N, C-alpha and C positions, 0 to 999 in steps of 0.2 A: 162182720166187716160192714162199715157204713156205706150207704148208697152215695153216689156222687151228687154234689150240688154244684151248680155253675153260676157265677155272677160276673158282672162287668161294671166298671165305674164310669160315671159320666162326669165330664169336666167342661169348662168353658161356657160360653153364653150362646143360646139359641132360642127360637120361639117355642112356645108351649106346643104348637102343632108339630114342629120338627122333633121335639123330644118325645112326644106321644107316639109318633110314627116309629122312632128308633126303638122304643120300648115294645111296641107291638111286633116289630121285626124280631127282637130278641126273644119274645115269647114264642114266636113261630119256630125259631131256631132251637128252642129247648132250654133256654136259660131259666134259672130259678129266682135270681135276685138282681135288682138294679141298685147300685151303690153310688154314693156321692163322696167327694173328698172335701177336705177343709183346708184350702189354701187361698191366700189373698187373691191370686190370679185366676181363680176358678169360679167366682160367684158364690152365692149362698149355698151351704151344704144341705139345707133343709127344704127350701122352696121347691127345687126340681123333683124331690121325692113325692110331693103331693101330686104333681102332674103324672109321675110314673104310676102311682097307685090308682089313679083314675083311668089310665090308658089300658091297664090290664087287671082283670080280677084274679089272676093266678099268681103273677109275679110278687115276690116279697120285695121290700125296700129296706135299705140300711145305709149306714155310714161306715166308710173305711178310709181313714178314721177321723173322728173329731179331735181337734187339738184342744186338750183340756185347759191349756193356759189361756185360751181365747174366751172361755165361758165361765160363769159361776154355776153351781149346781141347780139353783132354783130356775134360772133361765133355760138351762139344758133340759131339766125335767119337763118344763112347759113345752118345749119343742118336741121332745120325745113322745109325750102323752098326746099332743095334738096329732102327730103323724100316726100314732098307734090307732087313734080313733078314725082319722081320715082314711086309713087303709083297711079298716075293719079288722085290726089285730094282725097286721103283716109286717110290722116294723121291727128292725133289729138295730141295736145301738152299738156302734163300734167306737172305742175310745183309745187315745194314745197320749203320750206325754209331750208331743211336739218335737220337731227336730230341725226345722229350717230357721236358722238364726236370723237371716235377712228379713224373714216375715215378722219376727218379733220386733226387730228394729224399725221396720216400716210402719208397723201398727203401734209403735211406742209401748210395747208390752215388755216388762222386764225379762231379760234372758237369765233365768236362774240356773244354778248348777243342776246337772242331770238328776242327781240323787234327790234334790229338793223338788224338782218337777214330778218325779215319780211318787214321792211322798204326798204331794198335793193331789195327784191322780188317785191315790188310795183313799184320801179323804173325800174326794168327790164321789167315788164309788159307794162309800158308806152312807154319804148324805143322799145319794140317789135312791138307795134302798129305802131309806126313811121316807123320802118324799113320794116315791112310788107307793109305799105301803099306806101312808097316812094322808096323802094328798098335800098340796102346797098349803101351808098355814095361812089362814085368813082371819081378819078381825071379825067380831060378831056382826058388825054392820054390813060387811061384805057378804058374810054367810047368810044373813037375812035376805039380802037382795037376791042371792043365788036361789034361795028357796022360793021366794015370791015369783021369780020368772022361770022356775023349774029348770034351771040350768044344771047340767051334769057336773059332778065333782071332778076336779082336775086330778084324775088318777087313770092309770092305763087299763086297757082291756085285757091284755095278756098278763098272766101271773105265773107262767112256767119258767121264766128266766130271771136273771138278776137276783139270784138267791131266793126265788119264789115271790118276788115283789113286783116284777114287771116284765118287759120284753127281753128277749135273749140279749146277752151282753157279750160283745167281742172285745178283747183286749189284745192289741197288736204291738209287736216290738221284737228286738233281738237280744237286749241285754238281760242280765240276771235279775235286776230289780223289777223291770216291767214284767218279765215272764214269771216271776214269783207271784205278782198280783194275778196274772192269768191263771196260774195253778190254783190259787186260793178262791178266785171269784168268777172266772170266765166260763160262759157256756160255750164260747168259741175262742180258741187261741189262735191268733194270727202270727205266724212266724215270718219276720221281715225278710224280704228278698234282698234288701240293701242294708249295709250297716256302716256306721260311722267309724272311720279308721282312727284308732287310738293315737293320740299325739299330734294329729293333723288338725287344721282349722275346721270349725263346724261347717258341715256341708260337704266334707270330703268322704264320699261313699264308695264302697266296693260291693260287687255282687257276692251274695252268700253262696258258698260251695255246698255240695251235697253232704260232705262230711260234717260241716258246721250245722247244717239244717238237721241232720240226724242227731247230733249232740244236743241241739236246742230242744227238739221234741222230747228226747229222753230226759232232759232237765225238767221240763214241765211235768211229764208223767211221774217222775220220781217224787217231786214235791206234792203233786196232787193226791198221791196215794189212792185210796179207795174210789175217789171221784174221777180218776183219770179216764175211765171208760165212758164217762158221760160227757167228756169234752170233745167237741168237734174241732179238727185242726184245719186251718185255712192257710192257703198259699196264694200270694199275689204274683202271678207270672209277669215278668218284666218285659218279655219279648216273645212273640209268636211269629216264626218264619216258616212259611209253607214252601217246601223245596223238595226236589228229588235227590239232592246231593247234600246230605247233612254236614259232612266234614268240611266241604268247601265253604258253606255258609257260616259254619262255626268259626272257621279261620278268619273270615271277614269280620265277624262280630268281635273276635279277640283283637284283631288289628285296629278296629275303629273305636271300640267301646270298653274293652276289658283286657288290656295288655298284661295285667297282673295275674291272669288265669291262663292255664293251658287249654288247648282245644278240647282235650278229653274232659277237663273239668267243666267246660261250658256245656258239653254234650251230656254230662251227668247231672248237673245241678237241676233241681226241680223248679227253679225260677226262670228257666228259659226252655222254650219248646221249639225244636227245629226238626223239620222233616215233612213227610207226607202226612195227611190227616190220620192215616192208619198208624204210622210210626209214632205220632204224638199220642194217639189213643193208647197204644201199647205202653208207652212211657208213663202215662198217667196211672195205668193199672199197676205198673211196677212201683211207682212212687207211693201209691196208696198202700201197697203191701209193705214197703220198706219204711216209709216215714209216717204213715197214717193220714196223709193228706187226702181228704175226701171232698173238701169244699174248695173249689178252684175258681179263682177270679182272674180276670185279665183287664188290661187297660182298654179304654174305649176304642182306640185306633185298631185294635186287634179283634174287636167284637165279631165281625163278619167272618174273618178267617178262622177264628176259633170255633165258630158255629159249625164248621165242617167236622171238627174233632168231636163235638158233642153228638153230631149225627152218627159218627162211627161208634160211639159208646152207647147209643140208644138201644 
């Protein structure tokens, strides 16, 4: 059984000093990874990770997840390789197909059908493998300048992920198409805690139940075949509620945020943690046994509260 890893995502804008202090606090609490998100309202997904890498020599850094439609493979490879070097080989690349239509509209990026977005994600993965393996192609004149100034080639430090070409690759989602890519390529499979409701306008999401999460993990494992045991499974917890009355607070969450679920479903789903730190720690152990979730991430507002759970598991 895999050891636990814990991460939190950072979002919004702050000074480099404040971000560094947050990362050092997370290091003290026992976190393993600082993650960034790729949304228009959250600032750059890559720049904060350079600060995080400098703030702690232990913490790994990563993206959860990059919207593939916002980037082309060459520019994405450049960012990934840069962070791999700045962190001394502690970078993990998380990719997704994008799911917030309003962001596409605001950025004037075409909103392609989901199947097409996933196909493009697959193409990006193959191109990243090539770019990580061979380096970004350069004309002879640029290569000559690189040699004259003794600049390193644009290639990653790590070679144990991304099919042996670069840093560890996380692929996140809930649908069959994305998770098929995860089964084929991912070092880390991120099972989405929210899913788009079929037949509803883009952006209509519901919380994933325990039953659906279990089925999604089984889907990836079945497709992955012999490589299934090498895949690390990630879960992004959508809410952490510290309380001595789990059922009461679950009832509140259902009433305010998830009326489509029962209280028991909220208490069972791996994407919500409600209870005392010990109760949540016990639930994470049970979830690891049932679903295989060993890499647990939380949203930034829950970072300190979840730190109490990490201490329970230490």
